[in-house]
N, C-alpha and C positions, 0 to 999 in steps of 0.2 A: 453870745460866746465872749468873754471879756478879752481883752488887749493881751493879758498875759498867757492865757490858753491859745490865742492866735499866733503871738510870737513863739511859743513853746512848741507848736506845731511846723512852724518855720524852721525850728533847731536853734532858736535864741533862748538865752536864759536872762532873767531880771537879776542885775546886779542888786545885791541887798546889801550893801556896805553901807556904815551909818551914815557915810557924808552924802548919800542919794536918799531922798524921801518923797514925799507927795507931791513938792513943787521940781523936783529934780530926778528924772527915771531914766535909767540907763538900762538898754538890752545889749547882750553879746553873744557872739557865734565865732568860734574858732574853727577854721577849716584847715585841712592838711595833717602833717605829721612829720615827726622828725626823718621818715623813711624817704619822704617825698623830696623831690630836687629842689622845689620852691619853698619848703618849710611851712610854716606856719602864717596864716593870715588871720585878723581877727575884724570882724566885722561889729560896728558899734550903732545902735539907733540911739539918741539923747533927745530927751524932751525937757526943756528948761526955758523959762520965761516966755513963753508964747512962740518958742520957735523950735524947730526939731531939725536934726541932724542926720545923715545915714552916711557913713564913711567906712573905709577899711584903713588899716593900719598905715598905709600910704597915702591917706587921703585922695585916694583916686575917685573918678567918677564910677558909680555903680549902676548896673542896669538891674532892673526890678521888675517883678511882676504884679499882676492883681492882687494876689494875697498878701504881699507885704505892703502894698497900697491900703488895701483893706484895714491891716493889722495898724498900721500908722494913724489911718483914718480914725479907728476904734479907741486908740489911745486919747487922740486930741479930743475926740467926743466926752471920754470919761473925765478929762480934765476940765472939761466945760469951755474949752477955746472954741469951738465950734458955733457957740450960743453969744459971743462976743459980737 
């Protein structure tokens, strides 16, 4: 399974804006709705220059599970970062 497929199963979509490419990959997931008291939260996983970040709109610490870790690891593998 590819990283894109793994992130899709987790509810993320790959941002295909022209400002991102093979060396800068961003996945995003929106949680909540206008009807919620808390509003929206956007989770972002970003891969660039050998570093990944995983954060929400408020840059808070985020708990994660094995499925997310496996998707992040798969993306790092596809980028060749684990071969270095």
